A tleap script that builds the chain and sets N, CA, C and O, in Angstrom:
source leaprc.protein.ff14SB
mol = sequence {
  NMET GLU ASP VAL ASP ARG LEU LEU PRO ASP
  VAL PHE ALA ARG ALA CYS GLU SER ARG SER
  VAL VAL GLU HIE VAL ALA GLY ARG TRP GLY
  ILE LEU ALA LEU ALA ALA LEU HIE GLU GLY
  SER PHE ARG PHE ASN ALA LEU ARG ARG ARG
  VAL ASP GLY VAL SER GLU LYS MET LEU ALA
  GLN THR LEU GLN ALA LEU GLU ARG ASP GLY
  PHE VAL HIE ARG ASP ALA GLN PRO SER ILE
  PRO PRO ARG VAL GLU TYR SER LEU THR PRO
  LEU GLY ARG ARG THR ALA GLU LYS LEU VAL
  ASP LEU ILE MET LEU VAL GLU SER SER MET
  PRO GLU VAL LEU GLY ALA ARG ALA ALA TYR
  ASP ALA GLY ARG ALA GLU PRO ALA SER VAL
  ALA HIE GLY ASN ASP LEU ALA ALA GLN ARG
  HIE CGLN
}
set mol.1.N position { 0.296 -0.994 0.028 }
set mol.1.CA position { 0.157 0.590 -0.499 }
set mol.1.C position { 0.908 0.740 -0.041 }
set mol.1.O position { 0.184 0.992 0.922 }
set mol.2.N position { 2.452 0.956 0.573 }
set mol.2.CA position { 2.784 2.183 0.812 }
set mol.2.C position { 3.032 2.501 -0.787 }
set mol.2.O position { 2.494 3.509 -1.244 }
set mol.3.N position { 3.976 1.518 -1.805 }
set mol.3.CA position { 4.174 2.796 -2.846 }
set mol.3.C position { 3.312 2.845 -3.824 }
set mol.3.O position { 3.689 3.099 -4.968 }
set mol.4.N position { 2.031 2.612 -3.523 }
set mol.4.CA position { -0.034 2.604 -4.388 }
set mol.4.C position { 0.631 4.094 -3.801 }
set mol.4.O position { 0.999 4.926 -4.631 }
set mol.5.N position { 0.788 4.431 -2.042 }
set mol.5.CA position { 0.106 5.774 -1.804 }
set mol.5.C position { 1.799 6.663 -2.482 }
set mol.5.O position { 1.725 7.529 -3.354 }
set mol.6.N position { 3.101 6.238 -1.898 }
set mol.6.CA position { 4.509 6.685 -2.918 }
set mol.6.C position { 3.852 7.779 -4.734 }
set mol.6.O position { 4.099 8.882 -5.222 }
set mol.7.N position { 2.907 6.485 -5.126 }
set mol.7.CA position { 3.209 6.861 -7.116 }
set mol.7.C position { 2.116 7.878 -6.721 }
set mol.7.O position { 2.172 8.777 -7.560 }
set mol.8.N position { 1.320 8.091 -5.980 }
set mol.8.CA position { -0.155 8.737 -6.433 }
set mol.8.C position { 0.347 9.786 -5.961 }
set mol.8.O position { 1.094 9.807 -4.983 }
set mol.9.N position { -0.219 11.310 -6.976 }
set mol.9.CA position { 0.148 12.784 -6.614 }
set mol.9.C position { -0.445 13.200 -5.397 }
set mol.9.O position { -1.446 12.708 -4.877 }
set mol.10.N position { 0.077 13.917 -5.078 }
set mol.10.CA position { -0.114 14.762 -3.537 }
set mol.10.C position { -0.573 15.635 -3.446 }
set mol.10.O position { -0.518 15.561 -2.218 }
set mol.11.N position { -1.175 16.771 -3.641 }
set mol.11.CA position { -2.216 18.094 -4.004 }
set mol.11.C position { -1.315 19.085 -3.032 }
set mol.11.O position { -0.783 20.174 -3.243 }
set mol.12.N position { -1.392 18.058 -1.654 }
set mol.12.CA position { -1.019 18.772 -0.864 }
set mol.12.C position { 0.468 19.574 -0.496 }
set mol.12.O position { 0.854 20.317 0.406 }
set mol.13.N position { 1.093 18.941 -1.803 }
set mol.13.CA position { 2.195 18.755 -1.667 }
set mol.13.C position { 2.822 19.927 -2.407 }
set mol.13.O position { 1.893 20.236 -3.152 }
set mol.14.N position { 4.355 21.240 -2.819 }
set mol.14.CA position { 3.579 22.315 -2.961 }
set mol.14.C position { 5.066 21.733 -4.679 }
set mol.14.O position { 4.670 22.338 -5.676 }
set mol.15.N position { 5.526 21.428 -4.806 }
set mol.15.CA position { 5.193 20.550 -5.741 }
set mol.15.C position { 4.586 19.995 -6.546 }
set mol.15.O position { 5.106 20.174 -7.647 }
set mol.16.N position { 3.260 19.062 -6.611 }
set mol.16.CA position { 2.453 18.836 -7.647 }
set mol.16.C position { 1.767 19.086 -8.303 }
set mol.16.O position { 0.720 19.698 -8.091 }
set mol.17.N position { 2.172 18.677 -9.281 }
set mol.17.CA position { 1.435 19.195 -10.714 }
set mol.17.C position { 0.403 19.842 -10.460 }
set mol.17.O position { -0.009 20.991 -10.306 }
set mol.18.N position { -0.101 18.132 -10.454 }
set mol.18.CA position { -1.456 18.091 -9.577 }
set mol.18.C position { -2.457 19.983 -9.307 }
set mol.18.O position { -3.465 20.321 -9.926 }
set mol.19.N position { -1.747 20.793 -8.275 }
set mol.19.CA position { -2.213 21.313 -7.436 }
set mol.19.C position { -2.695 22.263 -7.945 }
set mol.19.O position { -3.612 22.814 -7.335 }
set mol.20.N position { -2.188 22.890 -9.452 }
set mol.20.CA position { -2.123 24.737 -10.447 }
set mol.20.C position { -3.926 23.652 -11.150 }
set mol.20.O position { -5.023 24.178 -11.336 }
set mol.21.N position { -3.666 22.534 -11.309 }
set mol.21.CA position { -4.552 21.656 -12.000 }
set mol.21.C position { -5.695 22.102 -11.230 }
set mol.21.O position { -6.655 22.498 -11.890 }
set mol.22.N position { -5.820 22.123 -9.502 }
set mol.22.CA position { -6.766 22.228 -8.177 }
set mol.22.C position { -7.018 23.452 -8.603 }
set mol.22.O position { -8.179 23.631 -8.969 }
set mol.23.N position { -6.193 24.481 -8.681 }
set mol.23.CA position { -6.302 25.829 -8.804 }
set mol.23.C position { -7.460 26.434 -10.319 }
set mol.23.O position { -8.439 27.179 -10.289 }
set mol.24.N position { -6.807 25.734 -11.471 }
set mol.24.CA position { -8.096 26.217 -12.473 }
set mol.24.C position { -9.132 25.752 -11.862 }
set mol.24.O position { -9.751 26.368 -10.995 }
set mol.25.N position { -9.387 24.660 -12.260 }
set mol.25.CA position { -10.942 23.883 -11.942 }
set mol.25.C position { -11.323 24.183 -10.593 }
set mol.25.O position { -12.542 24.135 -10.429 }
set mol.26.N position { -10.812 24.408 -9.821 }
set mol.26.CA position { -11.747 24.596 -8.299 }
set mol.26.C position { -12.192 26.781 -7.923 }
set mol.26.O position { -13.152 27.307 -7.360 }
set mol.27.N position { -10.929 27.384 -8.588 }
set mol.27.CA position { -10.858 28.639 -8.334 }
set mol.27.C position { -11.821 29.362 -8.964 }
set mol.27.O position { -12.293 28.902 -10.003 }
set mol.28.N position { -12.389 30.900 -8.339 }
set mol.28.CA position { -13.685 31.195 -7.971 }
set mol.28.C position { -14.051 31.063 -9.800 }
set mol.28.O position { -15.169 30.734 -10.196 }
set mol.29.N position { -12.649 31.451 -10.943 }
set mol.29.CA position { -13.944 31.818 -12.029 }
set mol.29.C position { -13.719 30.725 -12.926 }
set mol.29.O position { -14.209 30.723 -14.055 }
set mol.30.N position { -12.896 29.653 -12.419 }
set mol.30.CA position { -12.639 28.370 -12.763 }
set mol.30.C position { -13.974 27.486 -12.771 }
set mol.30.O position { -14.637 27.346 -13.799 }
set mol.31.N position { -14.293 26.944 -11.637 }
set mol.31.CA position { -15.834 26.231 -11.754 }
set mol.31.C position { -16.933 26.934 -12.143 }
set mol.31.O position { -17.883 26.371 -12.687 }
set mol.32.N position { -16.897 28.655 -11.820 }
set mol.32.CA position { -18.097 28.908 -12.189 }
set mol.32.C position { -18.086 28.671 -14.435 }
set mol.32.O position { -19.076 28.649 -15.166 }
set mol.33.N position { -16.689 28.554 -14.817 }
set mol.33.CA position { -16.942 28.660 -15.613 }
set mol.33.C position { -17.604 27.365 -16.409 }
set mol.33.O position { -18.524 27.235 -17.217 }
set mol.34.N position { -16.497 26.319 -15.651 }
set mol.34.CA position { -16.765 24.584 -16.062 }
set mol.34.C position { -19.016 24.585 -16.006 }
set mol.34.O position { -19.692 24.517 -17.032 }
set mol.35.N position { -19.565 24.671 -14.691 }
set mol.35.CA position { -20.057 24.929 -15.023 }
set mol.35.C position { -20.942 25.100 -15.251 }
set mol.35.O position { -21.928 24.364 -15.229 }
set mol.36.N position { -20.728 26.874 -15.738 }
set mol.36.CA position { -21.518 27.378 -17.306 }
set mol.36.C position { -21.524 26.332 -18.347 }
set mol.36.O position { -22.597 25.746 -18.496 }
set mol.37.N position { -20.560 25.995 -19.076 }
set mol.37.CA position { -20.107 24.910 -20.124 }
set mol.37.C position { -20.405 23.737 -19.886 }
set mol.37.O position { -20.017 23.078 -20.851 }
set mol.38.N position { -21.131 22.750 -18.750 }
set mol.38.CA position { -21.674 21.839 -19.048 }
set mol.38.C position { -22.720 22.464 -20.099 }
set mol.38.O position { -22.796 22.118 -21.278 }
set mol.39.N position { -23.736 23.714 -19.301 }
set mol.39.CA position { -25.531 23.788 -19.788 }
set mol.39.C position { -24.666 23.301 -21.334 }
set mol.39.O position { -25.264 22.386 -21.901 }
set mol.40.N position { -23.382 23.773 -22.064 }
set mol.40.CA position { -23.906 23.918 -23.839 }
set mol.40.C position { -22.196 24.868 -24.169 }
set mol.40.O position { -21.397 25.368 -23.376 }
set mol.41.N position { -22.198 24.785 -25.547 }
set mol.41.CA position { -20.823 25.697 -25.869 }
set mol.41.C position { -21.834 26.519 -25.240 }
set mol.41.O position { -22.919 26.297 -24.704 }
set mol.42.N position { -20.471 28.490 -25.697 }
set mol.42.CA position { -20.701 29.460 -25.274 }
set mol.42.C position { -19.663 30.428 -26.512 }
set mol.42.O position { -18.496 30.043 -26.438 }
set mol.43.N position { -19.850 31.507 -27.536 }
set mol.43.CA position { -19.302 32.087 -27.327 }
set mol.43.C position { -18.575 33.131 -26.135 }
set mol.43.O position { -19.298 33.161 -25.139 }
set mol.44.N position { -17.469 33.897 -25.999 }
set mol.44.CA position { -16.700 34.132 -25.286 }
set mol.44.C position { -17.872 35.208 -24.090 }
set mol.44.O position { -18.091 34.945 -22.907 }
set mol.45.N position { -18.601 36.727 -25.105 }
set mol.45.CA position { -19.400 37.633 -24.568 }
set mol.45.C position { -20.690 36.690 -24.121 }
set mol.45.O position { -21.637 37.221 -23.541 }
set mol.46.N position { -20.689 35.637 -24.339 }
set mol.46.CA position { -22.233 34.732 -23.688 }
set mol.46.C position { -21.480 34.373 -22.508 }
set mol.46.O position { -21.845 34.555 -21.346 }
set mol.47.N position { -20.257 33.779 -22.950 }
set mol.47.CA position { -20.199 33.248 -21.563 }
set mol.47.C position { -20.020 34.248 -20.349 }
set mol.47.O position { -20.416 33.926 -19.229 }
set mol.48.N position { -19.247 35.807 -20.662 }
set mol.48.CA position { -18.869 36.389 -19.416 }
set mol.48.C position { -20.597 36.520 -18.563 }
set mol.48.O position { -20.906 36.190 -17.418 }
set mol.49.N position { -21.494 37.159 -19.721 }
set mol.49.CA position { -22.642 36.893 -19.292 }
set mol.49.C position { -22.951 36.164 -18.527 }
set mol.49.O position { -23.145 36.666 -17.420 }
set mol.50.N position { -23.151 34.776 -18.632 }
set mol.50.CA position { -23.335 33.507 -18.159 }
set mol.50.C position { -22.921 33.808 -16.404 }
set mol.50.O position { -23.699 33.605 -15.472 }
set mol.51.N position { -21.351 34.392 -16.267 }
set mol.51.CA position { -20.655 33.801 -15.501 }
set mol.51.C position { -21.138 35.521 -14.578 }
set mol.51.O position { -20.195 36.309 -14.517 }
set mol.52.N position { -21.902 35.800 -14.215 }
set mol.52.CA position { -21.548 37.224 -13.785 }
set mol.52.C position { -20.277 37.626 -12.791 }
set mol.52.O position { -19.420 36.866 -12.339 }
set mol.53.N position { -20.441 39.256 -12.563 }
set mol.53.CA position { -19.507 39.686 -12.086 }
set mol.53.C position { -17.416 38.859 -12.822 }
set mol.53.O position { -16.285 39.227 -12.507 }
set mol.54.N position { -17.741 38.087 -13.494 }
set mol.54.CA position { -16.514 37.980 -14.056 }
set mol.54.C position { -15.999 38.952 -15.347 }
set mol.54.O position { -16.767 39.134 -16.292 }
set mol.55.N position { -14.480 39.639 -15.325 }
set mol.55.CA position { -14.062 40.622 -16.623 }
set mol.55.C position { -13.584 39.327 -16.940 }
set mol.55.O position { -13.462 38.156 -16.578 }
set mol.56.N position { -13.194 40.960 -18.614 }
set mol.56.CA position { -13.219 39.919 -19.557 }
set mol.56.C position { -12.089 39.375 -19.314 }
set mol.56.O position { -12.035 38.167 -19.087 }
set mol.57.N position { -10.810 40.273 -19.314 }
set mol.57.CA position { -9.048 39.722 -18.642 }
set mol.57.C position { -9.495 38.630 -18.357 }
set mol.57.O position { -9.656 37.864 -19.307 }
set mol.58.N position { -9.885 38.109 -16.890 }
set mol.58.CA position { -10.604 37.365 -15.324 }
set mol.58.C position { -10.432 35.756 -16.594 }
set mol.58.O position { -9.653 34.812 -16.730 }
set mol.59.N position { -11.826 36.330 -17.336 }
set mol.59.CA position { -12.053 35.242 -18.059 }
set mol.59.C position { -11.087 35.141 -19.082 }
set mol.59.O position { -10.250 34.413 -18.548 }
set mol.60.N position { -10.706 35.380 -20.105 }
set mol.60.CA position { -9.806 34.771 -20.400 }
set mol.60.C position { -8.469 33.841 -20.772 }
set mol.60.O position { -7.979 33.074 -21.601 }
set mol.61.N position { -8.205 34.749 -19.070 }
set mol.61.CA position { -7.200 33.507 -18.621 }
set mol.61.C position { -8.050 32.640 -18.149 }
set mol.61.O position { -8.152 31.625 -18.837 }
set mol.62.N position { -9.066 32.720 -16.670 }
set mol.62.CA position { -9.329 31.555 -16.794 }
set mol.62.C position { -8.825 30.901 -17.446 }
set mol.62.O position { -7.838 30.204 -17.212 }
set mol.63.N position { -10.015 31.126 -19.334 }
set mol.63.CA position { -10.795 29.391 -20.323 }
set mol.63.C position { -9.128 28.919 -20.311 }
set mol.63.O position { -8.680 27.775 -20.240 }
set mol.64.N position { -8.117 30.688 -20.439 }
set mol.64.CA position { -6.708 29.372 -21.183 }
set mol.64.C position { -6.363 28.969 -20.747 }
set mol.64.O position { -5.529 28.285 -21.340 }
set mol.65.N position { -6.409 28.743 -19.219 }
set mol.65.CA position { -5.896 28.250 -18.446 }
set mol.65.C position { -6.050 26.951 -18.444 }
set mol.65.O position { -5.205 26.076 -18.253 }
set mol.66.N position { -7.838 26.816 -18.799 }
set mol.66.CA position { -8.637 25.841 -18.625 }
set mol.66.C position { -8.017 24.519 -20.446 }
set mol.66.O position { -7.731 23.346 -20.687 }
set mol.67.N position { -8.120 25.530 -20.983 }
set mol.67.CA position { -7.660 25.199 -22.145 }
set mol.67.C position { -6.075 24.255 -21.913 }
set mol.67.O position { -5.925 23.038 -21.810 }
set mol.68.N position { -5.300 25.092 -21.893 }
set mol.68.CA position { -4.309 24.843 -21.478 }
set mol.68.C position { -3.981 22.987 -21.036 }
set mol.68.O position { -3.332 22.111 -21.607 }
set mol.69.N position { -4.849 23.010 -19.677 }
set mol.69.CA position { -5.854 21.717 -18.888 }
set mol.69.C position { -6.011 20.342 -19.840 }
set mol.69.O position { -5.566 19.201 -19.713 }
set mol.70.N position { -7.065 21.151 -21.111 }
set mol.70.CA position { -7.258 19.621 -20.965 }
set mol.70.C position { -8.915 20.121 -20.688 }
set mol.70.O position { -9.811 19.288 -20.819 }
set mol.71.N position { -9.106 21.001 -20.448 }
set mol.71.CA position { -11.090 20.865 -20.295 }
set mol.71.C position { -12.124 21.255 -21.139 }
set mol.71.O position { -13.246 20.750 -21.173 }
set mol.72.N position { -11.646 22.303 -21.914 }
set mol.72.CA position { -12.207 23.779 -22.362 }
set mol.72.C position { -11.626 22.996 -23.704 }
set mol.72.O position { -11.051 21.908 -23.653 }
set mol.73.N position { -11.899 23.797 -24.986 }
set mol.73.CA position { -12.286 23.324 -26.331 }
set mol.73.C position { -12.176 24.386 -26.877 }
set mol.73.O position { -12.756 25.256 -26.226 }
set mol.74.N position { -11.767 24.712 -27.660 }
set mol.74.CA position { -11.651 26.844 -28.126 }
set mol.74.C position { -11.574 26.482 -29.922 }
set mol.74.O position { -10.753 26.095 -30.753 }
set mol.75.N position { -12.959 26.884 -29.840 }
set mol.75.CA position { -13.185 26.793 -31.974 }
set mol.75.C position { -13.336 28.078 -32.495 }
set mol.75.O position { -14.271 28.865 -32.348 }
set mol.76.N position { -12.233 28.196 -33.161 }
set mol.76.CA position { -12.001 29.738 -33.767 }
set mol.76.C position { -11.968 29.204 -34.690 }
set mol.76.O position { -11.274 28.221 -34.952 }
set mol.77.N position { -13.531 30.354 -36.091 }
set mol.77.CA position { -14.111 30.046 -37.006 }
set mol.77.C position { -13.340 31.046 -37.450 }
set mol.77.O position { -13.128 32.058 -36.781 }
set mol.78.N position { -12.803 30.813 -38.757 }
set mol.78.CA position { -12.302 32.400 -39.188 }
set mol.78.C position { -13.404 33.038 -40.190 }
set mol.78.O position { -13.812 32.615 -41.271 }
set mol.79.N position { -13.613 33.753 -39.741 }
set mol.79.CA position { -14.733 34.297 -39.787 }
set mol.79.C position { -14.755 36.150 -39.861 }
set mol.79.O position { -13.935 36.427 -38.986 }
set mol.80.N position { -15.136 37.165 -40.298 }
set mol.80.CA position { -15.030 38.354 -40.103 }
set mol.80.C position { -16.680 38.573 -39.204 }
set mol.80.O position { -17.734 38.155 -39.685 }
set mol.81.N position { -16.579 39.394 -37.677 }
set mol.81.CA position { -15.698 39.251 -37.351 }
set mol.81.C position { -15.041 37.596 -37.177 }
set mol.81.O position { -15.303 36.674 -37.950 }
set mol.82.N position { -14.223 37.510 -36.083 }
set mol.82.CA position { -13.548 36.513 -35.515 }
set mol.82.C position { -14.892 35.463 -35.055 }
set mol.82.O position { -15.643 36.333 -34.615 }
set mol.83.N position { -15.557 34.326 -34.905 }
set mol.83.CA position { -16.294 33.469 -34.174 }
set mol.83.C position { -15.591 32.725 -33.328 }
set mol.83.O position { -14.442 32.397 -33.628 }
set mol.84.N position { -16.149 32.352 -32.174 }
set mol.84.CA position { -15.152 30.873 -30.864 }
set mol.84.C position { -15.724 31.380 -30.428 }
set mol.84.O position { -15.976 32.550 -30.141 }
set mol.85.N position { -16.313 29.581 -30.211 }
set mol.85.CA position { -16.436 29.276 -29.508 }
set mol.85.C position { -16.142 28.719 -28.316 }
set mol.85.O position { -14.936 28.473 -28.339 }
set mol.86.N position { -16.736 28.306 -27.014 }
set mol.86.CA position { -15.821 27.689 -26.471 }
set mol.86.C position { -17.118 26.300 -26.072 }
set mol.86.O position { -18.312 26.548 -26.238 }
set mol.87.N position { -16.604 24.759 -25.499 }
set mol.87.CA position { -16.673 24.271 -25.204 }
set mol.87.C position { -15.919 23.055 -24.085 }
set mol.87.O position { -14.847 23.298 -23.530 }
set mol.88.N position { -16.597 21.890 -23.902 }
set mol.88.CA position { -16.056 21.504 -23.338 }
set mol.88.C position { -15.886 20.459 -23.531 }
set mol.88.O position { -16.811 19.680 -23.756 }
set mol.89.N position { -14.791 20.160 -23.505 }
set mol.89.CA position { -13.599 18.397 -24.063 }
set mol.89.C position { -14.141 17.233 -23.196 }
set mol.89.O position { -14.253 17.695 -22.060 }
set mol.90.N position { -14.545 15.883 -23.209 }
set mol.90.CA position { -14.858 15.154 -22.503 }
set mol.90.C position { -14.303 15.013 -20.882 }
set mol.90.O position { -14.987 14.598 -19.946 }
set mol.91.N position { -12.831 15.486 -20.805 }
set mol.91.CA position { -12.262 15.280 -19.713 }
set mol.91.C position { -12.799 16.298 -19.089 }
set mol.91.O position { -13.162 15.998 -17.952 }
set mol.92.N position { -13.148 18.284 -19.637 }
set mol.92.CA position { -13.821 18.413 -18.931 }
set mol.92.C position { -15.276 18.322 -18.850 }
set mol.92.O position { -15.450 19.052 -17.874 }
set mol.93.N position { -16.280 17.988 -19.147 }
set mol.93.CA position { -17.312 17.605 -18.955 }
set mol.93.C position { -17.371 16.680 -18.169 }
set mol.93.O position { -18.008 17.129 -17.216 }
set mol.94.N position { -16.936 15.011 -17.837 }
set mol.94.CA position { -16.517 14.994 -16.405 }
set mol.94.C position { -16.332 15.254 -14.880 }
set mol.94.O position { -16.693 14.716 -13.833 }
set mol.95.N position { -15.727 16.145 -15.189 }
set mol.95.CA position { -15.132 17.449 -13.928 }
set mol.95.C position { -15.962 18.438 -13.527 }
set mol.95.O position { -15.991 18.988 -12.426 }
set mol.96.N position { -16.696 18.653 -14.564 }
set mol.96.CA position { -18.529 19.896 -14.700 }
set mol.96.C position { -18.850 19.134 -14.052 }
set mol.96.O position { -18.643 19.363 -12.861 }
set mol.97.N position { -19.605 17.657 -14.442 }
set mol.97.CA position { -19.938 16.599 -14.249 }
set mol.97.C position { -20.487 16.564 -11.767 }
set mol.97.O position { -21.413 16.450 -10.965 }
set mol.98.N position { -19.253 16.732 -11.873 }
set mol.98.CA position { -18.743 16.761 -10.234 }
set mol.98.C position { -18.378 18.331 -9.729 }
set mol.98.O position { -17.995 18.765 -8.642 }
set mol.99.N position { -18.557 18.725 -10.511 }
set mol.99.CA position { -18.270 20.999 -9.849 }
set mol.99.C position { -19.959 20.679 -9.464 }
set mol.99.O position { -20.316 20.666 -8.286 }
set mol.100.N position { -21.242 20.346 -10.952 }
set mol.100.CA position { -22.206 20.981 -10.512 }
set mol.100.C position { -23.011 20.397 -9.278 }
set mol.100.O position { -23.863 20.884 -8.535 }
set mol.101.N position { -22.168 18.689 -9.386 }
set mol.101.CA position { -22.939 18.460 -7.978 }
set mol.101.C position { -22.760 19.165 -7.187 }
set mol.101.O position { -23.583 19.926 -6.679 }
set mol.102.N position { -21.293 19.004 -6.856 }
set mol.102.CA position { -20.694 20.144 -5.507 }
set mol.102.C position { -21.482 21.877 -5.464 }
set mol.102.O position { -21.376 22.482 -4.398 }
set mol.103.N position { -21.993 22.350 -6.264 }
set mol.103.CA position { -22.550 23.822 -6.934 }
set mol.103.C position { -24.013 23.251 -5.931 }
set mol.103.O position { -24.141 23.254 -4.707 }
set mol.104.N position { -24.936 22.815 -6.962 }
set mol.104.CA position { -25.585 21.559 -5.818 }
set mol.104.C position { -25.995 21.570 -4.257 }
set mol.104.O position { -26.995 21.757 -3.565 }
set mol.105.N position { -25.017 21.349 -4.155 }
set mol.105.CA position { -24.837 20.610 -2.508 }
set mol.105.C position { -24.510 21.928 -1.493 }
set mol.105.O position { -24.936 22.130 -0.356 }
set mol.106.N position { -23.631 22.719 -2.289 }
set mol.106.CA position { -23.464 23.523 -1.266 }
set mol.106.C position { -25.420 24.913 -1.568 }
set mol.106.O position { -25.911 25.583 -0.659 }
set mol.107.N position { -25.923 24.854 -2.922 }
set mol.107.CA position { -26.891 25.442 -3.058 }
set mol.107.C position { -28.211 25.298 -2.227 }
set mol.107.O position { -28.958 26.143 -1.736 }
set mol.108.N position { -28.238 23.670 -2.247 }
set mol.108.CA position { -29.237 23.460 -0.629 }
set mol.108.C position { -28.774 23.054 0.269 }
set mol.108.O position { -29.287 22.160 0.941 }
set mol.109.N position { -27.227 23.829 0.622 }
set mol.109.CA position { -26.927 23.718 1.974 }
set mol.109.C position { -27.445 25.183 2.621 }
set mol.109.O position { -27.298 25.266 3.841 }
set mol.110.N position { -27.932 26.147 2.059 }
set mol.110.CA position { -27.513 27.779 2.026 }
set mol.110.C position { -28.460 27.742 3.130 }
set mol.110.O position { -28.303 28.763 3.799 }
set mol.111.N position { -29.207 27.137 3.516 }
set mol.111.CA position { -30.179 27.428 4.866 }
set mol.111.C position { -28.706 27.171 5.568 }
set mol.111.O position { -27.939 28.132 5.636 }
set mol.112.N position { -28.413 26.243 5.945 }
set mol.112.CA position { -27.815 25.694 7.048 }
set mol.112.C position { -26.558 26.917 7.032 }
set mol.112.O position { -26.202 27.721 7.893 }
set mol.113.N position { -26.112 26.663 5.727 }
set mol.113.CA position { -24.625 27.903 5.970 }
set mol.113.C position { -25.620 29.053 6.290 }
set mol.113.O position { -25.111 29.996 6.895 }
set mol.114.N position { -26.919 29.152 6.003 }
set mol.114.CA position { -26.894 31.022 6.639 }
set mol.114.C position { -26.853 30.951 7.612 }
set mol.114.O position { -26.188 31.851 8.124 }
set mol.115.N position { -27.596 29.709 8.799 }
set mol.115.CA position { -27.734 29.960 9.702 }
set mol.115.C position { -25.967 29.872 10.918 }
set mol.115.O position { -25.827 30.555 11.933 }
set mol.116.N position { -25.159 29.103 10.502 }
set mol.116.CA position { -23.749 28.836 10.903 }
set mol.116.C position { -23.918 30.314 11.037 }
set mol.116.O position { -23.744 30.809 12.151 }
set mol.117.N position { -24.450 31.573 9.356 }
set mol.117.CA position { -23.132 32.314 9.320 }
set mol.117.C position { -23.974 33.320 10.845 }
set mol.117.O position { -23.485 33.830 11.854 }
set mol.118.N position { -24.922 33.258 10.493 }
set mol.118.CA position { -25.834 33.806 11.775 }
set mol.118.C position { -25.013 33.684 13.245 }
set mol.118.O position { -24.420 34.545 13.895 }
set mol.119.N position { -25.264 32.043 13.523 }
set mol.119.CA position { -24.422 31.625 14.830 }
set mol.119.C position { -23.239 32.051 15.090 }
set mol.119.O position { -22.857 32.211 16.249 }
set mol.120.N position { -22.365 32.338 13.860 }
set mol.120.CA position { -20.365 32.974 13.862 }
set mol.120.C position { -20.526 34.195 14.356 }
set mol.120.O position { -19.883 34.528 15.351 }
set mol.121.N position { -21.689 35.334 13.551 }
set mol.121.CA position { -21.722 36.170 13.456 }
set mol.121.C position { -22.109 36.502 15.048 }
set mol.121.O position { -21.321 37.343 15.480 }
set mol.122.N position { -23.064 36.099 16.019 }
set mol.122.CA position { -23.040 36.741 16.729 }
set mol.122.C position { -21.781 36.235 17.341 }
set mol.122.O position { -20.738 36.876 17.213 }
set mol.123.N position { -21.824 35.281 17.903 }
set mol.123.CA position { -21.472 35.136 18.414 }
set mol.123.C position { -19.365 36.086 18.815 }
set mol.123.O position { -19.182 36.666 19.885 }
set mol.124.N position { -18.949 36.051 18.430 }
set mol.124.CA position { -18.271 37.548 17.033 }
set mol.124.C position { -18.827 38.950 18.377 }
set mol.124.O position { -18.247 39.498 19.315 }
set mol.125.N position { -19.808 39.019 17.951 }
set mol.125.CA position { -19.705 40.605 17.940 }
set mol.125.C position { -20.643 40.550 19.748 }
set mol.125.O position { -21.155 41.564 20.221 }
set mol.126.N position { -20.671 38.830 20.649 }
set mol.126.CA position { -20.889 39.213 21.834 }
set mol.126.C position { -20.336 39.826 22.381 }
set mol.126.O position { -20.808 40.762 23.026 }
set mol.127.N position { -18.513 39.373 22.299 }
set mol.127.CA position { -18.003 39.807 23.283 }
set mol.127.C position { -16.777 40.937 22.927 }
set mol.127.O position { -15.710 40.907 23.541 }
set mol.128.N position { -16.987 41.674 22.140 }
set mol.128.CA position { -17.208 42.971 21.285 }
set mol.128.C position { -18.172 44.054 21.914 }
set mol.128.O position { -18.011 45.266 22.056 }
set mol.129.N position { -19.078 43.340 22.198 }
set mol.129.CA position { -20.220 44.422 23.041 }
set mol.129.C position { -19.636 44.519 24.205 }
set mol.129.O position { -19.629 45.650 24.692 }
set mol.130.N position { -19.055 43.526 24.908 }
set mol.130.CA position { -19.417 43.032 26.625 }
set mol.130.C position { -18.139 43.011 26.805 }
set mol.130.O position { -18.004 42.293 27.795 }
set mol.131.N position { -16.734 43.476 26.341 }
set mol.131.CA position { -14.866 44.170 26.200 }
set mol.131.C position { -15.893 46.136 26.485 }
set mol.131.O position { -15.674 46.705 27.555 }
set mol.132.N position { -16.994 46.931 25.291 }
set mol.132.CA position { -17.229 47.478 25.449 }
set mol.132.C position { -17.938 48.073 26.728 }
set mol.132.O position { -17.809 49.221 27.153 }
set mol.133.N position { -18.750 47.010 27.283 }
set mol.133.CA position { -18.884 47.311 28.604 }
set mol.133.C position { -18.434 47.829 29.879 }
set mol.133.O position { -18.687 48.667 30.745 }
set mol.134.N position { -17.261 46.469 29.397 }
set mol.134.CA position { -16.166 46.856 30.752 }
set mol.134.C position { -15.419 47.966 30.712 }
set mol.134.O position { -14.840 48.377 31.717 }
set mol.135.N position { -15.339 48.716 29.260 }
set mol.135.CA position { -15.148 50.055 29.344 }
set mol.135.C position { -15.657 50.472 30.286 }
set mol.135.O position { -15.362 50.618 31.473 }
set mol.136.N position { -16.745 50.727 29.451 }
set mol.136.CA position { -18.073 51.737 30.123 }
set mol.136.C position { -18.347 51.772 31.430 }
set mol.136.O position { -18.924 52.699 31.998 }
set mol.137.N position { -17.939 50.758 31.939 }
set mol.137.CA position { -17.672 50.079 33.659 }
set mol.137.C position { -16.482 50.890 34.332 }
set mol.137.O position { -16.676 51.785 35.154 }
set mol.138.N position { -15.754 50.652 34.077 }
set mol.138.CA position { -13.692 50.725 34.623 }
set mol.138.C position { -14.756 52.561 33.744 }
set mol.138.O position { -15.851 52.866 34.216 }
set mol.139.N position { -14.525 52.877 33.314 }
set mol.139.CA position { -14.419 54.599 33.303 }
set mol.139.C position { -15.227 54.989 34.104 }
set mol.139.O position { -15.088 56.135 34.530 }
set mol.140.N position { -16.505 54.045 34.646 }
set mol.140.CA position { -17.305 54.814 35.566 }
set mol.140.C position { -16.970 55.136 37.514 }
set mol.140.O position { -17.367 55.842 38.441 }
set mol.141.N position { -15.666 53.701 37.101 }
set mol.141.CA position { -15.460 53.866 38.093 }
set mol.141.C position { -13.990 54.900 39.549 }
set mol.141.O position { -13.786 55.077 40.750 }
set mol.142.N position { -13.220 55.351 37.616 }
set mol.142.CA position { -12.616 56.376 37.546 }
set mol.142.C position { -13.155 57.482 38.595 }
set mol.142.O position { -12.630 58.595 38.643 }
savepdb mol mol.pdb
quit
């Protein structure tokens, strides 16, 4: 078993090549671009509209990284104006299916997440108000 473990990529190791791939796929824009392309092919501006909030520069960089890693296919048609469409490769489709499942899990868990956030924020606010109250009490005793 130890021999097998040594052969497997270790994403936790700084030098592991899979770490940059995970960053491209699961980063802020990569996951959204792959999930959008899971719906079908997109031209650049249509994909940018679908992934609301991404800048032109960031989307271009994201697509280039995903294309280089083999997840996205870029089809440039020689026309005027040039027509470029992006779609998923077979590797991209397999990956996007898992990412869409993750997104659906997160979306369905939002009530629980929002409850956890509220509890966390309430716990963080309490010590500040208690500390502030202690400051006021100390001022009264001076």
